[in-house]
Each structure stands twice: as C-alpha cells, then as structure tokens.
DOROFI-679081 format. One record per residue: residue number from 1; residue in one letter; y, x, z of N, C-alpha, C in turn. Coordinates in nm, 3 decimals. Example, Ala and Ser with C-alpha at 12.3 -4.5 7.8 and 13.67 -1.06 7.14 Angstrom:
BEGIN
 seq type     n_Y     n_X     n_Z    ca_Y    ca_X    ca_Z     c_Y     c_X     c_Z
   1    a  -0.569   1.319   0.780  -0.450   1.230   0.780  -0.330   1.320   0.780
   2    s  -0.225   1.285   0.708  -0.106   1.367   0.714   0.003   1.290   0.787
end
This chain:
BEGIN
 seq type     n_Y     n_X     n_Z    ca_Y    ca_X    ca_Z     c_Y     c_X     c_Z
   1    m   6.010 -10.909  15.985   5.993 -10.780  16.056   6.114 -10.749  16.141
   2    t   6.084 -10.713  16.265   6.203 -10.673  16.353   6.186 -10.519  16.381
   3    s   6.304 -10.461  16.394   6.309 -10.319  16.428   6.363 -10.306  16.565
   4    f   6.312 -10.211  16.646   6.366 -10.177  16.780   6.330 -10.037  16.805
   5    a   6.402  -9.983  16.901   6.376  -9.844  16.949   6.365  -9.749  16.831
   6    g   6.468  -9.745  16.751   6.477  -9.649  16.638   6.379  -9.684  16.528
   7    n   6.278  -9.608  16.510   6.188  -9.623  16.387   6.069  -9.717  16.420
   8    i   6.051  -9.780  16.537   5.937  -9.868  16.569   5.968 -10.009  16.512
   9    k   5.872 -10.064  16.449   5.894 -10.197  16.394   5.788 -10.286  16.442
  10    q   5.815 -10.416  16.453   5.719 -10.515  16.489   5.712 -10.623  16.380
  11    e   5.586 -10.674  16.369   5.568 -10.776  16.269   5.460 -10.876  16.323
  12    k   5.491 -11.007  16.311   5.388 -11.111  16.342   5.304 -11.128  16.226
  13    f   5.177 -11.150  16.247   5.078 -11.161  16.142   4.964 -11.259  16.186
  14    t   4.933 -11.355  16.101   4.836 -11.446  16.124   4.698 -11.417  16.057
  15    v   4.596 -11.420  16.135   4.458 -11.392  16.080   4.372 -11.511  16.131
  16    g   4.310 -11.580  16.048   4.232 -11.695  16.087   4.330 -11.796  16.147
  17    d   4.307 -11.834  16.272   4.397 -11.936  16.333   4.473 -11.868  16.445
  18    k   4.474 -11.729  16.446   4.534 -11.659  16.564   4.656 -11.588  16.515
  19    n   4.756 -11.573  16.600   4.881 -11.494  16.565   4.871 -11.359  16.640
  20    y   4.896 -11.258  16.564   4.889 -11.119  16.621   5.028 -11.060  16.617
  21    l   5.061 -10.963  16.691   5.181 -10.891  16.685   5.145 -10.745  16.664
  22    l   5.199 -10.694  16.545   5.167 -10.557  16.511   5.298 -10.478  16.541
  23    q   5.276 -10.366  16.611   5.386 -10.272  16.635   5.349 -10.138  16.570
  24    s   5.445 -10.098  16.489   5.425  -9.966  16.423   5.422  -9.854  16.519
  25    w   5.362  -9.746  16.469   5.353  -9.626  16.554   5.483  -9.550  16.525
  26    g   5.512  -9.451  16.618   5.622  -9.363  16.590   5.577  -9.254  16.490
  27    v   5.674  -9.189  16.437   5.645  -9.083  16.332   5.544  -8.982  16.373
  28    i   5.555  -8.937  16.493   5.465  -8.835  16.549   5.319  -8.891  16.549
  29    k   5.293  -9.011  16.591   5.168  -9.062  16.596   5.113  -9.084  16.453
  30    v   5.196  -9.129  16.363   5.156  -9.146  16.225   5.107  -9.011  16.169
  31    i   5.188  -8.905  16.188   5.157  -8.772  16.141   5.020  -8.725  16.200
  32    k   5.015  -8.741  16.337   4.899  -8.693  16.412   4.773  -8.750  16.365
  33    h   4.771  -8.872  16.320   4.645  -8.942  16.283   4.634  -8.955  16.127
  34    f   4.729  -8.894  16.062   4.718  -8.894  15.906   4.586  -8.830  15.855
  35    p   4.546  -8.714  15.911   4.419  -8.654  15.861   4.299  -8.746  15.887
  36    t   4.294  -8.806  16.009   4.179  -8.890  16.038   4.170  -9.009  15.946
  37    i   4.280  -9.076  15.925   4.284  -9.193  15.835   4.264  -9.144  15.687
  38    g   4.323  -9.044  15.652   4.317  -8.998  15.514   4.174  -8.957  15.482
  39    k   4.104  -8.894  15.574   3.966  -8.856  15.543   3.878  -8.974  15.521
  40    a   3.902  -9.084  15.592   3.820  -9.196  15.577   3.839  -9.273  15.447
  41    f   3.965  -9.282  15.402   3.997  -9.365  15.282   4.042  -9.296  15.160
  42    a   4.095  -9.177  15.165   4.158  -9.113  15.046   4.066  -9.088  14.935
  43    v   3.951  -9.025  14.956   3.864  -8.991  14.846   3.801  -9.112  14.776
  44    p   3.745  -9.210  14.854   3.694  -9.332  14.783   3.796  -9.406  14.715
  45    l   3.915  -9.422  14.768   4.019  -9.495  14.700   4.068  -9.419  14.575
  46    s   4.084  -9.288  14.587   4.132  -9.214  14.473   4.029  -9.221  14.358
  47    f   3.910  -9.216  14.401   3.796  -9.227  14.298   3.803  -9.366  14.224
  48    l   3.826  -9.464  14.303   3.834  -9.603  14.251   3.959  -9.618  14.157
  49    y   4.078  -9.568  14.212   4.198  -9.580  14.131   4.191  -9.498  13.998
  50    s   4.118  -9.386  13.999   4.108  -9.310  13.874   4.033  -9.384  13.763
  51    s   3.962  -9.486  13.799   3.884  -9.564  13.705   3.963  -9.687  13.664
  52    m   4.076  -9.717  13.717   4.153  -9.836  13.679   4.191  -9.830  13.533
  53    g   4.184  -9.944  13.471   4.229  -9.948  13.325   4.106  -9.938  13.232
  54    d   3.996  -9.889  13.286   3.872  -9.882  13.209   3.765  -9.964  13.272
  55    e   3.743 -10.091  13.221   3.665 -10.185  13.294   3.520 -10.133  13.320
  56    e   3.462 -10.064  13.217   3.329 -10.011  13.243   3.323  -9.905  13.343
  57    a   3.419  -9.813  13.340   3.419  -9.704  13.446   3.450  -9.759  13.575
  58    l   3.525  -9.869  13.587   3.554  -9.931  13.714   3.431  -9.995  13.776
  59    r   3.350 -10.064  13.686   3.223 -10.123  13.735   3.130 -10.018  13.788
  60    e   3.130  -9.900  13.729   3.053  -9.794  13.785   3.110  -9.729  13.905
  61    a   3.232  -9.731  13.919   3.307  -9.657  14.023   3.303  -9.739  14.151
  62    v   3.298  -9.871  14.143   3.300  -9.950  14.267   3.185  -9.917  14.367
  63    p   3.063  -9.923  14.313   2.955  -9.889  14.409   2.956  -9.744  14.462
  64    q   3.001  -9.650  14.380   3.017  -9.514  14.416   3.132  -9.499  14.521
  65    a   3.238  -9.566  14.498   3.347  -9.562  14.594   3.304  -9.625  14.728
  66    f   3.235  -9.734  14.729   3.187  -9.791  14.853   3.085  -9.695  14.926
  67    y   3.002  -9.629  14.852   2.910  -9.534  14.904   2.981  -9.423  14.974
  68    m   3.082  -9.368  14.908   3.165  -9.259  14.971   3.241  -9.307  15.092
  69    l   3.291  -9.424  15.088   3.360  -9.485  15.205   3.265  -9.498  15.321
  70    f   3.146  -9.555  15.297   3.046  -9.573  15.401   3.002  -9.445  15.462
  71    e   2.982  -9.344  15.367   2.944  -9.211  15.416   3.047  -9.153  15.511
  72    q   3.178  -9.167  15.460   3.284  -9.112  15.553   3.297  -9.187  15.685
  73    l   3.272  -9.318  15.681   3.284  -9.405  15.801   3.165  -9.364  15.894
  74    e   3.050  -9.330  15.837   2.937  -9.292  15.923   2.957  -9.154  15.984
  75    a   3.023  -9.065  15.904   3.056  -8.931  15.958   3.150  -8.931  16.076
  76    q   3.247  -9.024  16.069   3.342  -9.044  16.177   3.282  -9.149  16.268
  77    d   3.336  -9.161  16.385   3.304  -9.270  16.470   3.383  -9.392  16.422
  78    v   3.312  -9.489  16.352   3.379  -9.596  16.286   3.455  -9.681  16.398
  79    m   3.401  -9.699  16.509   3.467  -9.781  16.611   3.591  -9.712  16.665
  80    e   3.589  -9.576  16.681   3.709  -9.499  16.718   3.809  -9.520  16.609
  81    l   3.769  -9.511  16.486   3.861  -9.520  16.373   3.935  -9.656  16.374
  82    f   3.857  -9.766  16.390   3.922  -9.899  16.391   3.995  -9.920  16.519
  83    s   3.951  -9.866  16.627   4.035  -9.873  16.753   4.165  -9.806  16.730
  84    l   4.171  -9.691  16.669   4.292  -9.618  16.637   4.382  -9.700  16.549
  85    i   4.328  -9.748  16.435   4.404  -9.835  16.342   4.466  -9.954  16.409
  86    l   4.397 -10.014  16.498   4.446 -10.137  16.565   4.518 -10.108  16.695
  87    s   4.547  -9.980  16.726   4.611  -9.951  16.851   4.751 -10.004  16.871
  88    g   4.812 -10.053  16.767   4.947 -10.115  16.775   4.942 -10.268  16.765
  89    v   4.816 -10.329  16.774   4.802 -10.468  16.754   4.776 -10.540  16.884
  90    t   4.846 -10.647  16.911   4.826 -10.724  17.034   4.807 -10.872  17.006
  91    f   4.734 -10.934  17.091   4.713 -11.078  17.081   4.745 -11.137  17.220
  92    e   4.838 -11.228  17.216   4.882 -11.294  17.343   4.912 -11.187  17.449
  93    g   4.980 -11.080  17.407   5.029 -10.982  17.502   4.923 -10.875  17.539
  94    q   4.805 -10.892  17.496   4.697 -10.796  17.526   4.658 -10.710  17.402
  95    q   4.619 -10.589  17.431   4.569 -10.499  17.322   4.454 -10.576  17.260
  96    v   4.447 -10.587  17.128   4.338 -10.658  17.061   4.202 -10.602  17.093
  97    d   4.120 -10.690  17.120   3.979 -10.653  17.154   3.898 -10.704  17.035
  98    i   3.828 -10.621  16.962   3.766 -10.655  16.834   3.659 -10.771  16.861
  99    d   3.572 -10.753  16.959   3.474 -10.856  16.986   3.527 -10.981  17.048
 100    k   3.627 -10.970  17.127   3.680 -11.087  17.202   3.780 -11.168  17.114
 101    h   3.863 -11.105  17.037   3.968 -11.175  16.969   3.939 -11.205  16.817
 102    l   3.846 -11.128  16.764   3.828 -11.145  16.613   3.693 -11.224  16.593
 103    g   3.700 -11.311  16.491   3.583 -11.397  16.468   3.479 -11.339  16.377
 104    n   3.526 -11.238  16.288   3.433 -11.180  16.197   3.486 -11.050  16.134
 105    i   3.413 -10.983  16.055   3.444 -10.849  16.004   3.567 -10.865  15.903
 106    d   3.578 -10.985  15.833   3.682 -11.008  15.738   3.823 -11.003  15.817
 107    e   3.826 -11.072  15.934   3.942 -11.067  16.011   3.978 -10.920  16.064
 108    l   3.875 -10.844  16.092   3.903 -10.701  16.131   3.963 -10.629  16.012
 109    f   3.908 -10.649  15.896   3.965 -10.579  15.783   4.107 -10.617  15.746
 110    q   4.131 -10.753  15.763   4.263 -10.799  15.738   4.374 -10.737  15.833
 111    l   4.335 -10.732  15.966   4.420 -10.666  16.055   4.436 -10.517  16.034
 112    a   4.329 -10.455  16.000   4.333 -10.307  15.975   4.419 -10.279  15.853
 113    a   4.402 -10.365  15.754   4.487 -10.342  15.633   4.632 -10.360  15.666
 114    k   4.668 -10.459  15.741   4.811 -10.479  15.773   4.867 -10.368  15.860
 115    s   4.785 -10.317  15.956   4.832 -10.207  16.033   4.854 -10.085  15.953
 116    l   4.759 -10.057  15.864   4.769  -9.940  15.777   4.894  -9.948  15.680
 117    e   4.917 -10.074  15.636   5.037 -10.101  15.555   5.163 -10.078  15.631
 118    l   5.170 -10.121  15.758   5.283 -10.108  15.841   5.311  -9.966  15.871
 119    n   5.208  -9.884  15.898   5.229  -9.745  15.935   5.227  -9.645  15.823
 120    y   5.158  -9.672  15.713   5.143  -9.573  15.606   5.189  -9.632  15.471
 121    g   5.235  -9.761  15.463   5.279  -9.813  15.341   5.393  -9.745  15.273
 122    c   5.480  -9.680  15.350   5.592  -9.612  15.292   5.542  -9.490  15.205
 123    l   5.420  -9.445  15.221   5.374  -9.329  15.140   5.361  -9.377  14.993
 124    m   5.327  -9.498  14.973   5.312  -9.552  14.841   5.447  -9.585  14.772
 125    s   5.549  -9.628  14.852   5.673  -9.668  14.790   5.784  -9.569  14.814
 126    g   5.762  -9.476  14.908   5.870  -9.388  14.947   5.882  -9.269  14.858
 127    k   5.990  -9.193  14.861   6.007  -9.079  14.773   5.950  -8.949  14.842
 128    g   5.944  -8.944  14.972   5.902  -8.814  15.037   5.769  -8.768  15.005
 129    f   5.668  -8.853  15.002   5.527  -8.818  14.971   5.523  -8.780  14.823
 130    k   5.581  -8.856  14.731   5.582  -8.820  14.591   5.652  -8.684  14.568
 131    n   5.763  -8.666  14.642   5.828  -8.533  14.623   5.744  -8.420  14.677
 132    l   5.679  -8.433  14.793   5.587  -8.342  14.850   5.475  -8.305  14.748
 133    l   5.412  -8.406  14.691   5.306  -8.392  14.591   5.363  -8.314  14.471
 134    g   5.490  -8.351  14.426   5.552  -8.284  14.316   5.573  -8.137  14.338
 135    v   5.590  -8.092  14.463   5.601  -7.948  14.500   5.463  -7.887  14.509
 136    m   5.368  -7.955  14.572   5.241  -7.895  14.609   5.157  -7.879  14.482
 137    v   5.151  -7.976  14.387   5.066  -7.965  14.273   5.105  -7.841  14.191
 138    p   5.232  -7.818  14.152   5.264  -7.695  14.077   5.229  -7.576  14.161
 139    m   5.246  -7.571  14.290   5.208  -7.451  14.369   5.061  -7.426  14.364
 140    h   4.980  -7.529  14.367   4.830  -7.521  14.360   4.800  -7.462  14.215
 141    q   4.869  -7.514  14.116   4.834  -7.463  13.976   4.876  -7.320  13.962
 142    m   4.985  -7.273  14.027   5.027  -7.136  14.016   4.927  -7.045  14.095
 143    t   4.876  -7.090  14.214   4.785  -7.004  14.279   4.644  -7.005  14.207
 144    a   4.611  -7.107  14.142   4.482  -7.112  14.067   4.486  -7.019  13.954
 145    q   4.597  -6.986  13.898   4.603  -6.896  13.782   4.603  -6.755  13.822
 146    v   4.618  -6.723  13.944   4.619  -6.580  13.994   4.480  -6.527  14.008
end
C-alpha cells in the first residue's frame, strides 16, 4: 500500500487475471457516503454476526440475512451503490467499467469488498468508532430510562 496526498492511499489488487488500482477516498467522501453504505450492509451483517457461535442460529440467520441484504439492495439503486463503492477503482488507467472489465459477479464482489475494506476497514480495527459507540450506547440507555 502506498500513501500520497495526506490521507489518500493506493493499493494494487488482482482479481481474476486483471490488476486493479484502488485509491481510497478522502475522509469527507467516506463520511458523506457512510449512511448509504451502512444502510445497505449494517443490518444484515449485524444480524448475521449476532448469531455467530451458535451453529443452529447461524444456519437460520444466513437466509434471513441474505433476504434483508437483498431487500436493502432492491430499495436502493444497486448499480448506483456498486458504482459508488468502485468509484476509486481503476483498470489500466480507466475508471473500472463493471460490464467491460469484470468477468462475473464474483469479481464484482471481490473488488467491492476490497474497496470497502480500504475505505471503511479502520472502523473495525480503529479506536474512534468503538469510542463513539461507547459514548452513544450509554446516552441511548439514559434517554430510554426517561
């Protein structure tokens, strides 16, 4: 991974037999699109993660999580969402074109996952989001008691 222009990072990534260049978004773009991306993935994934550790509950949760994900993707413009997610991805110097550059849906998901990791991965490993939740959850509990 290379860093340039302050907080912008670049990473080369291979999918299938093609090499892509992923460029992270700036902090403002990450924040601006956080609600859009969160709405698509947060509820289905949290539902799935809440079942981890219980094999039977997980088996039941997987189809429900997929159903919620597909409902959310249907409610949003799914092509707009993937265009947004891939907006920092280039192939041979061109903005990636899903139909032209990708061979199948698996390649789309691999690139989307890598882009989300590059732009939002710090939420899982960083301290800021955990600290924010640590403040917000007690505040919610206090207001619920009133």
